C-alpha positions in Angstrom: 15.0 27.0 67.5 11.7 26.5 65.9 10.3 23.5 64.0 8.4 23.3 60.8 5.4 25.3 61.7 7.3 28.5 62.4 9.6 28.0 59.5 6.8 27.8 57.0 4.7 30.7 58.5 2.0 28.2 59.6 -1.1 29.6 61.3 -0.1 31.7 64.3 0.2 35.3 62.9 2.8 37.5 61.3 5.1 37.2 64.2 5.7 33.5 63.3 6.5 34.4 59.7 9.0 37.1 60.8 10.6 34.7 63.3 10.8 32.0 60.6 12.8 34.4 58.3 15.4 35.0 61.0 15.6 31.3 61.9 16.2 30.3 58.3 19.4 32.4 58.2 20.6 31.0 61.5 20.0 27.5 60.5 21.9 27.7 57.2 24.9 29.8 58.4 26.8 26.8 59.9 26.2 24.7 56.7 27.1 27.4 54.1 30.6 26.0 53.5 29.1 22.7 52.4 26.6 24.0 49.9 27.9 24.1 46.4 26.7 25.5 43.1 26.9 22.7 40.4 29.8 23.4 38.0 30.2 22.4 34.4 30.9 18.6 34.5 29.1 18.0 37.8 26.5 15.2 37.5 23.3 16.1 39.3 21.3 13.0 40.1 17.6 14.0 40.4 16.0 10.9 39.0 17.2 8.0 41.0 18.6 7.0 44.4 22.2 5.8 44.4 21.3 2.7 46.5 17.7 2.0 45.3 15.2 2.7 42.6 13.4 5.4 44.6 12.7 8.5 42.6 10.7 11.8 43.1 7.7 9.7 42.1 8.2 7.4 45.1 6.2 7.9 48.2 9.1 9.3 50.2 10.5 11.3 47.3 14.2 11.8 46.7 16.9 13.7 48.6 19.7 15.4 46.7 22.9 16.2 48.6 23.7 19.9 48.1 27.4 19.1 48.2 27.9 15.9 46.1 24.6 16.1 44.1 24.1 12.4 44.7 20.5 11.4 45.4 19.1 9.1 48.1 15.7 7.7 48.9 14.1 8.1 52.3 15.6 4.7 53.4 19.2 5.7 52.5 19.6 9.4 53.1 20.4 8.9 56.8 23.3 6.6 55.9 24.8 9.3 53.7 24.4 11.9 56.4 26.1 9.7 59.0 28.9 8.7 56.7 29.7 12.2 55.3 28.3 14.7 57.7 26.6 16.5 54.9 23.5 18.1 56.4 21.7 20.0 53.7 19.6 18.1 51.1 17.0 19.2 48.5 13.9 17.0 48.8 12.1 16.5 45.5 8.7 15.0 45.2 6.4 14.7 42.2 2.7 14.4 42.8 0.6 12.6 40.2 -3.1 13.4 40.3 -5.9 12.3 38.1 -7.5 15.2 36.3 -10.8 16.5 37.6 -13.5 15.8 35.0 -16.4 18.1 34.2 -20.0 17.3 34.0 -19.6 16.2 30.4 -16.9 13.8 31.3 -14.0 15.8 29.9 -11.1 16.9 31.9 -11.1 20.4 33.3 -8.4 22.8 32.3 -5.1 22.4 34.2 -5.1 24.2 37.5 -2.9 27.3 37.5 -0.9 26.3 40.6 0.3 23.0 39.1 4.0 23.2 38.3 6.5 20.9 36.6 10.1 21.8 37.0 11.9 18.4 37.4 13.6 17.0 34.4 12.0 13.6 34.7 10.6 11.0 32.4 6.8 10.7 32.7 5.5 7.3 33.7 4.8 5.5 30.4 1.8 3.7 32.0 0.0 6.9 32.8 -2.0 8.6 30.1 -1.1 12.3 30.0 -4.6 13.2 29.0 -5.9 11.7 32.3 -3.2 12.8 34.7 -1.4 15.9 35.7 1.9 16.4 37.5 2.9 18.8 40.3 6.5 19.0 41.5 7.5 20.1 45.0 11.0 21.0 46.3 12.2 22.0 49.7 15.5 22.1 51.6 15.9 19.6 54.5 18.5 20.1 57.2 19.7 17.0 59.0 19.7 15.6 61.7 16.6 17.5 62.9 14.8 17.4 59.5 14.1 21.2 59.4 12.3 21.9 56.2 12.5 25.1 54.0 10.0 25.4 51.2 11.2 26.4 47.8 11.3 28.8 46.1 12.1 31.1 48.9 14.2 33.9 47.3 13.5 36.6 49.9 14.6 34.6 53.0 17.4 32.4 51.6 21.0 33.6 51.3 22.0 34.4 47.7 24.4 31.5 47.4 21.8 29.0 48.5 19.3 30.5 46.1 21.7 30.2 43.2 22.7 26.6 44.2 19.0 25.6 44.4 18.2 27.1 41.0 21.2 25.4 39.5 20.2 22.0 40.9 16.6 22.3 39.8 17.5 23.4 36.3 20.2 20.9 35.7 19.7 18.2 33.1 19.5 14.5 34.1 22.9 12.7 33.6 20.9 10.0 31.9 18.8 12.2 29.7 17.9 10.3 26.5 19.5 11.5 23.4 18.3 11.1 19.8 20.9 8.8 18.3 20.7 10.8 15.1 21.5 14.0 17.0 24.8 12.9 18.5 25.9 11.1 15.3 25.4 14.3 13.3 27.6 16.1 15.7 30.6 14.3 14.2 32.2 16.4 11.5 32.4 15.2 7.9 36.0 14.5 7.1 37.5 16.8 4.6 39.3 13.9 3.0 36.1 11.8 2.4 35.0 13.3 -0.9 38.3 12.9 -2.7 39.9 10.0 -0.9 42.5 8.1 -2.9 42.1 4.3 -2.9 44.9 2.1 -4.3 43.9 -0.4 -6.9 46.1 -3.1 -5.2 43.6 -6.0 -5.3 43.1 -6.2 -1.6 39.9 -8.0 -0.5 39.0 -8.1 3.2 37.6 -11.3 4.6 34.6 -11.1 7.0 36.6 -12.5 10.0 40.0 -13.8 11.1 41.7 -10.4 11.0 45.0 -9.6 12.8 47.4 -6.7 12.8 49.8 -6.7 9.8 52.7 -5.7 12.2 51.9 -7.8 15.3 49.7 -10.7 16.4 46.9 -8.6 18.0 43.4 -9.5 16.9 41.4 -6.8 18.6 41.0 -3.0 18.2 41.9 -3.3 14.5 41.5 -0.6 12.0 41.2 -0.9 8.2 43.0 1.9 6.3 40.6 3.1 3.6 43.4 4.0 1.2 45.4 0.8 0.9 43.4 -1.8 2.9 46.0 -2.3 5.6 44.7 -3.8 8.8 46.6 -2.5 11.9 46.0 -2.2 15.6 45.0 1.0 17.5 46.6 2.7 20.4 47.5 1.0 23.7 45.3 2.4 26.5 46.0 2.6 30.3 43.3 0.0 31.0 45.2 -2.6 29.0 42.8 -2.5 26.1 43.8 -1.3 22.6 47.0 -2.2 20.7 50.5 -1.1 19.8 49.6 2.0 17.8 50.6 0.5 14.4 47.6 2.1 12.6 49.0 5.5 13.7 52.5 4.5 12.6 51.2 3.5 9.2 49.6 6.9 8.8 52.9 8.6 9.7 54.7 6.5 7.1 52.2 6.9 4.3 50.0 9.9 5.0 46.8 7.8 4.3 44.3 9.7 6.5 41.1 7.6 7.1 40.5 4.3 8.8 37.4 2.4 9.8 37.3 0.1 12.9 36.6 -3.5 12.1 33.7 -5.0 14.0 31.7 -1.8 13.9 30.5 -1.9 10.3 26.7 -2.2 10.0 24.2 -1.1 7.4 23.8 2.1 9.3 27.5 3.1 9.4 30.7 2.4 11.2 33.4 4.1 13.4 35.7 6.2 11.2 38.8 8.0 12.4 40.8 10.7 10.7 44.5 10.6 11.7 45.1 14.0 10.0 42.2 15.7 11.7 42.8 13.7 15.0 39.2 12.9 15.7 36.3 10.6 14.9 34.6 11.7 11.6 31.8 10.9 9.3 32.5 9.5 5.8 29.4 10.1 3.5 31.0 7.8 1.0 31.8 5.0 3.4 29.7 2.3 1.5 31.7 3.1 -1.7 35.0 3.1 0.1 34.3 -0.2 1.8 33.1 -1.8 -1.4 36.5 -1.1 -2.9 37.8 -3.8 -0.6 34.9 -6.2 -1.1 32.8 -5.1 1.9 29.1 -4.7 1.0 27.7 -2.8 4.0 24.5 -1.7 2.3 23.4 -5.2 1.3 20.6 -5.1 3.9 19.1 -1.7 3.0 15.5 -1.2 2.0 14.0 -3.0 -0.9 11.1 -1.9 -3.1 8.5 -3.4 -0.8 9.7 -1.3 2.1 11.1 -4.2 4.0 14.8 -5.1 4.5 16.0 -8.2 2.7 16.4 -10.2 5.9 13.2 -8.9 7.5 10.8 -10.5 5.1 7.5 -11.7 6.3 8.5 -15.3 7.3 10.9 -13.9 9.9 8.0 -12.4 11.8 7.0 -15.8 13.1 10.2 -16.0 15.1 9.2 -12.8 16.9 5.7 -14.1 17.6 6.9 -17.5 18.8 9.6 -16.3 21.1 7.5 -13.5 22.7 4.5 -15.9 22.9 2.4 -13.3 21.0 -1.3 -14.1 20.5 -1.4 -15.8 23.9 -3.0 -14.2 26.9 -0.2 -14.2 29.4 -0.8 -13.7 33.1 1.3 -10.9 34.7 3.5 -12.0 37.6 4.2 -9.8 40.6 6.3 -10.0 43.8 9.9 -10.9 44.7 11.8 -12.2 41.7 9.2 -11.0 39.2 10.4 -7.4 38.5 11.1 -6.3 35.0 13.7 -4.0 33.5 12.7 -1.0 31.4 14.3 -0.9 27.9 16.6 2.1 27.6 16.8 1.7 23.9 18.5 -1.5 22.8 19.3 -2.5 26.3 17.4 -5.8 26.2 20.6 -7.8 25.9 21.7 -6.4 29.4 18.2 -7.0 30.9 18.0 -10.6 29.8 21.5 -11.5 31.1 20.9 -9.8 34.5 17.6 -11.6 35.0 19.3 -14.9 34.4 22.3 -14.0 36.6 20.2 -12.9 39.6 18.1 -16.1 39.4 21.3 -17.9 40.6 21.5 -18.3 44.5 25.2 -17.7 44.6 24.8 -14.2 43.1 21.8 -13.5 45.3 23.9 -14.3 48.4 27.0 -12.5 47.3 25.2 -9.2 46.6 21.7 -9.0 48.1 22.7 -11.2 51.0 25.6 -8.8 51.8 23.5 -5.6 51.2 24.0 -3.9 54.6 27.8 -4.4 54.5 28.2 -3.5 50.9 26.1 -0.3 51.2 27.8 0.7 54.5 31.3 0.2 53.1 30.6 1.7 49.7 32.8 4.6 48.5 31.8 8.2 48.8 30.4 8.0 45.3 28.4 4.8 45.2 27.3 5.4 41.6 30.9 4.5 40.6 31.2 1.3 42.6 30.5 -2.0 40.9 29.5 -4.0 43.9 27.1 -1.3 45.1 25.4 -1.1 41.7 25.2 -4.9 41.5 23.6 -5.1 44.9 21.2 -2.3 44.1 20.1 -4.0 40.9 19.8 -7.4 42.6 17.7 -6.0 45.4 15.5 -4.2 42.9 14.8 -7.4 41.0 14.4 -9.7 44.0 12.8 -7.6 46.7 9.4 -7.3 45.1 9.4 -3.6 46.2 9.0 -2.5 42.5 6.6 -5.3 41.4 3.3 -4.9 43.1 -0.1 -5.8 41.6 -2.7 -3.1 41.1 -5.2 -2.7 43.9 -8.7 -3.9 43.4 -10.2 -0.4 42.8 -7.7 0.2 40.0 -8.6 -3.1 38.3 -12.4 -2.3 38.5 -11.7 1.2 37.0 -9.7 -0.4 34.2 -12.4 -2.8 33.4 -15.0 -0.1 33.4 -12.9 1.9 31.0 -12.2 -1.2 28.9 -8.5 -0.4 29.4 -7.3 -3.4 31.3 -3.6 -3.4 30.9 -1.0 -4.8 33.3 0.5 -2.0 35.3 4.0 -3.3 35.3 6.5 -0.4 35.6 9.7 -2.3 36.2 12.9 -0.6 37.2 15.3 1.4 35.0 18.9 0.1 34.9 20.3 3.5 33.7 22.8 3.9 36.5 23.9 0.2 36.3 24.4 0.3 32.5 26.2 3.6 32.7 28.8 2.1 35.1 29.3 -1.4 33.6 29.6 0.0 30.1 31.9 2.8 31.1 34.9 3.0 28.7 33.6 0.1 26.6 33.1 1.3 23.0 30.2 -1.0 22.3 28.2 -1.4 25.5 28.4 2.4 26.1 26.6 3.0 22.9 22.8 2.9 22.2 23.3 0.1 19.6 22.1 -3.5 20.1 24.8 -5.8 21.4 25.6 -9.5 21.7 24.2 -11.0 25.0 27.0 -13.6 25.0 29.7 -10.8 24.9 28.0 -8.9 27.6 27.8 -12.0 29.8 31.6 -12.4 29.5 32.1 -8.7 30.1 30.0 -9.0 33.3 32.0 -12.1 34.5 35.2 -10.1 34.0 33.8 -7.2 36.2 32.7 -9.7 38.9 36.2 -11.2 38.8 37.9 -7.8 39.2 35.6 -6.7 42.0 35.2 -9.8 44.1 33.7 -9.5 47.6 35.8 -11.2 50.2 37.0 -14.8 49.6 34.0 -15.9 47.6 33.5 -15.1 44.0 30.0 -15.8 42.6 31.3 -16.1 39.0 33.2 -19.2 40.1 30.0 -21.1 39.5 30.5 -20.7 35.7 34.3 -21.3 35.8 35.6 -24.6 34.4 38.8 -26.0 32.9 39.1 -27.1 29.3 41.7 -29.7 28.4 43.1 -29.1 24.9 44.9 -31.9 23.1 46.9 -31.0 20.0 48.6 -33.7 17.9 51.4 -32.7 15.6 50.5 -34.1 12.1 54.2 -34.8 11.3 55.6 -36.3 14.5 52.2 -37.6 15.8 53.3 -36.4 19.2 50.8 -34.7 21.5 50.6 -31.8 23.8 48.0 -31.4 26.6 47.2 -27.9 28.0 44.4 -26.5 30.2 42.7 -23.2 30.0 39.8 -21.5 31.9 36.5 -20.9 30.2 33.0 -19.7 31.3 30.7 -21.0 28.6 30.3 -23.9 26.2 30.0 -22.8 22.6 28.0 -25.3 20.6 28.2 -25.2 16.8 25.1 -25.6 14.7 25.4 -28.8 12.7 23.3 -27.7 9.8 24.3 -30.7 7.7 22.5 -32.9 10.2 19.1 -31.2 9.7 16.3 -33.7 9.8 14.2 -31.9 7.2 16.7 -31.3 4.4 14.2 -32.1 1.6 11.7 -29.6 3.0 14.5 -26.9 3.2 15.6 -27.5 -0.4 12.0 -27.2 -1.7 11.5 -24.0 0.3 14.7 -22.4 -1.0 13.8 -23.2 -4.6 10.2 -21.8 -4.1 11.6 -18.7 -2.3 14.1 -17.9 -5.2 11.3 -18.4 -7.8 9.0 -16.1 -5.9 11.7 -13.4 -5.6 12.5 -13.6 -9.3 8.9 -13.3 -10.3 8.0 -10.8 -7.5 5.4 -13.1 -6.0 4.6 -13.4 -2.3 7.2 -15.3 -0.4 6.3 -18.8 1.0 6.0 -19.4 4.7 9.3 -19.9 6.3 10.7 -23.4 6.8 13.0 -23.6 9.8 15.9 -26.1 9.9 15.5 -28.8 12.6 18.8 -29.9 14.0 19.2 -32.5 16.7 21.0 -31.5 19.8 23.0 -34.7 19.7 24.4 -33.6 16.3 25.5 -30.2 17.7 27.2 -32.0 20.7 28.9 -34.4 18.3 30.2 -31.4 16.2 31.5 -29.8 19.5 33.7 -32.9 20.2 35.1 -33.3 16.7 38.7 -32.3 16.2 39.7 -29.0 14.6 42.6 -28.4 12.2 45.3 -26.0 13.5 47.5 -24.5 10.8 50.0 -22.4 13.0 50.7 -24.9 15.7 54.2 -24.6 17.3 55.7 -28.0 17.3 58.5 -28.1 19.9 59.7 -31.4 18.4 60.3 -29.7 15.1 61.2 -26.3 16.5 59.0 -24.8 13.9 55.3 -24.2 13.1 53.4 -27.2 11.9 49.9 -28.4 11.2 48.1 -30.1 14.0 44.7 -31.4 15.1 43.1 -30.1 18.3 40.3 -31.6 20.4 38.8 -30.1 23.5 37.3 -31.8 26.6 36.1 -30.7 30.0 38.9 -31.0 32.6 36.3 -30.0 35.2 32.5 -29.4 35.1 31.1 -26.1 36.4 28.4 -25.8 38.9 26.3 -23.9 36.3 26.9 -24.6 32.7 26.2 -21.8 30.1 25.7 -23.1 26.6 25.8 -20.7 23.6 24.3 -21.9 20.3 26.5 -20.4 17.6 23.8 -19.1 15.3 25.5 -16.1 14.0 28.1 -16.0 11.2 29.3 -13.8 8.3 28.9 -14.6 4.6 31.7 -14.0 2.1 30.0 -10.7 1.2 30.3 -9.5 4.8 26.6 -9.7 5.4 25.8 -10.9 8.9 23.7 -14.0 8.8 21.8 -16.0 11.4 21.0 -19.6 11.1 17.2 -20.0 11.3 17.4 -23.2 13.2 15.4 -25.1 15.8 17.6 -27.2 18.2 15.8 -29.6 20.5 17.7 -28.6 23.7 17.2 -31.1 26.5 15.7 -30.3 29.9 18.2 -32.8 31.4 21.8 -32.7 30.0 24.5 -35.3 30.5 28.0 -34.5 29.3 30.0 -36.8 31.5 31.3 -38.5 28.3 33.1 -35.3 27.5 35.3 -35.5 30.6 39.0 -35.1 29.8 41.2 -38.2 30.1 44.7 -36.8 30.0 47.7 -38.5 28.4 46.8 -42.0 27.1 48.9 -45.1 27.0 51.0 -45.1 23.8 50.9 -41.3 23.4 54.2 -39.5 23.3 54.3 -35.9 24.6 55.9 -33.1 22.7 59.0 -31.6 24.5 58.3 -28.8 26.9 60.2 -26.2 24.9 58.7 -22.7 24.4 58.9 -20.9 21.1 61.5 -18.3 20.8 60.6 -14.8 22.0 60.3 -12.3 19.2 62.3 -9.2 20.1 62.3 -5.9 18.2 65.4 -5.5 16.0 66.6 -2.4 17.7 66.7 -4.2 21.0 68.4 -7.5 20.1 71.9 -6.1 20.6 71.1 -4.9 24.1 69.4 -8.2 25.1 71.7 -10.6 23.2 68.8 -13.1 23.5 69.9 -13.9 27.0 67.6 -14.3 29.9 68.2 -12.0 32.9 68.9 -12.8 36.5 65.5 -12.8 38.4 66.9 -10.3 40.9 67.4 -7.8 38.1 63.7 -7.7 37.0 62.6 -4.2 36.3 60.1 -3.7 39.1 58.8 -0.4 37.6 57.5 -2.3 34.6 56.1 -5.0 36.9 54.1 -2.5 38.9 52.9 -0.7 35.8 51.4 -4.0 34.6 50.1 -4.9 38.0 48.2 -1.7 38.3 46.2 -2.8 35.2 44.9 -5.6 37.2 47.1 -8.5 36.2 48.4 -10.9 38.9 51.8 -9.7 40.2 53.6 -13.0 39.5 52.3 -13.0 36.0 53.7 -9.5 35.5 57.1 -10.6 36.9 57.2 -13.5 34.5 56.2 -11.2 31.6 59.0 -8.7 32.3 61.5 -11.6 32.9 60.7 -13.5 29.7 60.8 -10.4 27.6 64.2 -9.4 28.9 63.3 -6.1 30.7 62.2 -4.6 27.4 59.5 -2.5 29.1 55.8 -2.7 30.0 54.6 -2.6 26.4 56.5 -5.7 25.2 55.7 -7.5 28.5 52.0 -6.7 28.0 52.1 -8.5 24.6 53.6 -11.6 26.4 50.7 -11.4 28.9 48.1 -11.4 26.2 49.6 -14.5 24.6 50.0 -16.5 27.8 47.1 -15.3 30.0 45.0 -18.4 29.3 47.7 -20.8 30.5 46.9 -22.6 33.8 50.2 -21.5 35.5 49.8 -17.9 34.3 49.6 -16.5 37.9 52.1 -18.9 39.5 55.5 -17.7 40.7 58.5 -17.5 38.4 60.4 -20.8 38.9 63.8 -21.3 37.2 66.5 -24.0 37.7 69.5 -22.7 39.6 67.6 -19.9 41.3 66.3 -21.8 44.4 62.9 -22.7 43.0 60.8 -19.5 43.2 62.1 -16.3 41.9 59.9 -14.4 44.3 60.2 -16.2 47.6 58.6 -13.5 49.6 55.3 -13.8 47.7 55.4 -17.6 47.3 56.0 -18.1 51.0 52.5 -16.7 51.6 51.0 -18.7 48.8 50.3 -15.6 46.7 49.8 -17.7 43.6 46.1 -17.3 43.2 43.3 -15.0 44.0 42.2 -17.0 47.1 45.5 -16.4 49.1 47.1 -13.6 50.9 48.1 -10.6 48.8 51.7 -10.5 47.6 54.1 -9.0 50.2 55.6 -6.6 47.6 52.3 -4.8 47.2 51.5 -4.9 50.9 54.9 -3.3 51.6 54.2 -0.5 49.2 51.0 0.4 50.9 52.4 0.1 54.4 55.3 2.3 53.4 52.7 5.1 52.9 51.8 5.0 56.5 48.7 2.7 56.4 48.2 -0.3 58.8 49.3 -3.7 57.5 45.9 -5.2 58.1 44.2 -2.3 56.4 46.5 -2.8 53.4 45.7 -6.6 53.2 42.0 -6.1 53.5 42.0 -3.4 50.8 44.0 -5.7 48.5 41.7 -8.6 49.1 38.7 -6.5 48.4 40.2 -5.3 45.1 41.7 -8.4 43.6 45.2 -7.4 44.6 45.1 -4.3 42.4 47.4 -1.6 44.0 45.6 1.5 42.5 42.2 0.3 43.4 43.3 -0.8 46.8 44.5 2.7 47.6 41.1 4.1 46.4 39.4 1.5 48.7 41.4 2.8 51.7 40.6 6.4 51.0 36.9 5.6 50.5 36.8 3.7 53.8 38.2 6.2 56.4 36.1 4.5 59.1 38.2 1.3 58.8 38.4 -0.6 62.0 40.5 -3.7 62.4 38.3 -6.8 62.1 39.5 -9.4 64.6 37.9 -12.3 62.8 39.4 -11.2 59.5 42.9 -10.9 61.0 42.7 -14.4 62.6 41.4 -15.9 59.3 44.1 -14.1 57.3 46.9 -15.3 59.7 45.6 -18.8 59.8 45.6 -19.0 56.0 49.1 -17.6 55.9 50.4 -20.0 58.5 48.7 -22.9 56.8 50.4 -22.1 53.6 53.8 -21.7 55.3 53.6 -25.0 57.2 52.1 -27.2 54.6 54.3 -26.0 51.7 51.7 -27.6 49.5 51.6 -27.3 45.8 50.1 -23.9 44.8 46.4 -24.0 44.1 45.2 -24.0 40.5 42.4 -22.0 38.9 39.3 -21.8 41.1 36.8 -24.4 39.9 33.9 -26.3 41.5 34.2 -29.6 39.8 31.5 -32.3 40.1 29.1 -34.3 38.0 28.4 -33.4 34.4 24.7 -33.9 34.7 22.5 -30.8 34.5 19.0 -29.5 34.3 17.8 -26.4 32.3 16.5 -23.5 34.4 16.8 -20.5 32.0 17.4 -19.5 28.4 17.9 -16.2 26.5 16.4 -16.0 23.0 17.2 -13.5 20.2 14.9 -12.3 17.5 16.3 -10.6 14.4 18.9 -11.1 11.7 22.1 -10.4 13.6 23.4 -9.6 17.1 23.6 -5.9 16.0 19.8 -5.7 15.7 16.6 -7.3 16.9 15.5 -8.1 20.5 16.3 -10.4 23.4 13.9 -12.0 25.9 14.6 -14.3 28.8 12.7 -17.4 30.1 13.4 -18.6 33.7 11.9 -21.5 35.5 10.8 -20.4 38.9 8.7 -22.3 41.5 8.1 -25.1 39.0 6.8 -23.0 36.1 8.4 -21.0 33.2 8.3 -17.2 33.3 9.0 -14.9 30.4 10.9 -11.7 31.1 10.4 -9.3 28.2 11.9 -6.0 29.3 9.5 -4.6 32.0 6.8 -7.2 31.3 7.0 -10.3 33.4 4.4 -13.0 32.8 3.8 -16.7 33.3 4.9 -18.5 30.1 2.5 -20.7 28.3 4.7 -22.1 25.5 8.4 -21.5 26.3 10.2 -21.8 23.0 13.1 -23.8 24.3 14.2 -24.9 20.8 14.8 -21.3 19.6 17.2 -20.1 22.4 20.6 -18.5 22.0 22.1 -19.0 25.5 21.0 -21.7 27.8 21.7 -21.9 31.6 21.9 -25.3 33.2 22.4 -26.1 36.9 24.2 -29.2 38.2 22.0 -32.0 39.5 23.5 -33.3 42.8 24.8 -36.8 42.4 
């Protein structure tokens, strides 16, 4: 068989070319069954490697598998070949050349043989007037790296030619869309023009909503006819609701509803029950105003600016981004920026802060070979693979290299000295982590704090081995509630991941100045004169901390002493201090007119933080605890006769409902308790019990009842299956082994997937090369034996308690009037100095605006 020279008809005469044609057919015949033509719905990855940020622009180009259509850089294509046996890849390479200039200095016309056929984004840092692009494609056959230049219609089999054309002409799965385009694809509801709205006096408050038929407070929809607030459908991934909005439509025929929480000056999510699809409502502002919601309050004014974007607000943008200061670009490991995909700065800021934490670096980048080697067949759909890819891209320095000296000289000569910081594009990462999430999957701006919690949830569900990097944020909160009538108290604990600090505006140190500014501003607006310079409220951090520790009133507190709801007073303290403390300044709120508002406030956040005085103290002398009696379970009327309000025997628990809940990712023991305490009423009723009780500290502990020998699930409790750190429950292990898999394989799969049965089976099928790990088996058996012998008290929630003394190392700042608009940047302290991460631009910070942050990241100081 001949190598590249013969295949390409290299110098050597016509006999070589003829021989090459025959050899091409011979080479491809054994691989023809593996070559596919992309079908509708297939995602063809031509822009980006699944494991790295290599692209056709990279030095080694990109290899697209002709069977899976996944793409790999030169460093990773061999791994895919060894794992799958797929041999035929299309190699894509884009050559970027500076245009040849004529004698007069102008660029010569483009050469005729230059071709562009890849659907790629051009490099934003390259001026299209100065550069030209030429794309090259060829087939490569592994393992001998035979290459076949494309196009080659005459010598390639017809199927291969069709497959190659389809791959080359396919659109990128991350092709940018004009937001206006996809929004206009929604049909206008036929009910919008003549929608009937009842004059029933209903006015919708800006917050505090809950379903009128149940206690759910998420996925709520406002019916635009009568103003009813009801929950949406219950989805397989445990999100959603009980479908009361649909039931209300069936009862009344009122067709349109808007999703609460999506209303902005630009529109909202509207659904037509009659038409059974999302729709546009051209009169949405009018329909919302009927219920007291003024969505258009922030629309343009006569001077062309929005009401909340008046000139004084610009100073916030300048201060936070350190505009007007010559900032020195930073390059190398840990100084790689992230390109903005269009309102993705909230994601970029959070991920920069996350990967500045050593525990996350070790968990993902430190385990890179193992994670990549054991990734599923489609690594684009694996959380740990994409986290590792992003972490390596940010920390390796591979994508953050300074311009060479010759380029700098050329820039100076052209008087175009601009930092050549390309950064990496988090398209693949964002597509995966936002999948199935209605807000993060959109192109709209989002709340960085909400994304942080969403990410922590994903890390929890996709833990690697026994260590979970998100444990560094995890802490216990002790909540003390005192009944106002009996004066008795109840102490409970819950898990949290961040400290929310209220803004004590009443403690502002410049109140007189604020009052004078407000009077001047109103007078200027009334007389259409220029607005005065903004005066920002200055609030001491100590006042915010004091407001955090003050008690809150609780109106619907269940007093077990009274066996009824009562008023109470709640205070919160730290039952444990996390290794890394995340503090959110609660700057955002809603006015009574539904207009999102942001406190324009400066808080003197300390570099060194001591919160040891907020340590929980537990039950104090002289305090009397409320009786440990749970409130009665609310049971649907049509089921009361069957249940007779009697608890069931633990041996009669409906295991099908238990497994249905467990497959959603909830701990098995929690699912058993949910089904038990709701009297085998089915998964939907049990799911509501889980939502109410999931923050309780014993949520995942085994069901224990008097008279039933302690634990209702002795098989699971014997192995200490009460927390995520112990051996998987025997019930789920037995299910997997009954399918013919090895016991150790089942246990390893369950431990790798947080004890989720469905994901564990996917893990097994995606790891066909599984080999028994002796060390893993010994460790697993030792842990099980230790639990059996010690018979110790089950472990509580995973926390890393210690001193409450911290130092600031990062903060995220927001510019704009609400979390639904504006821009985020991140400042991180590295190697003794502050660095600003503003999308793809990474520079040394000269004046870090620590008083204007939104989220602050503190690390514990060792005692």
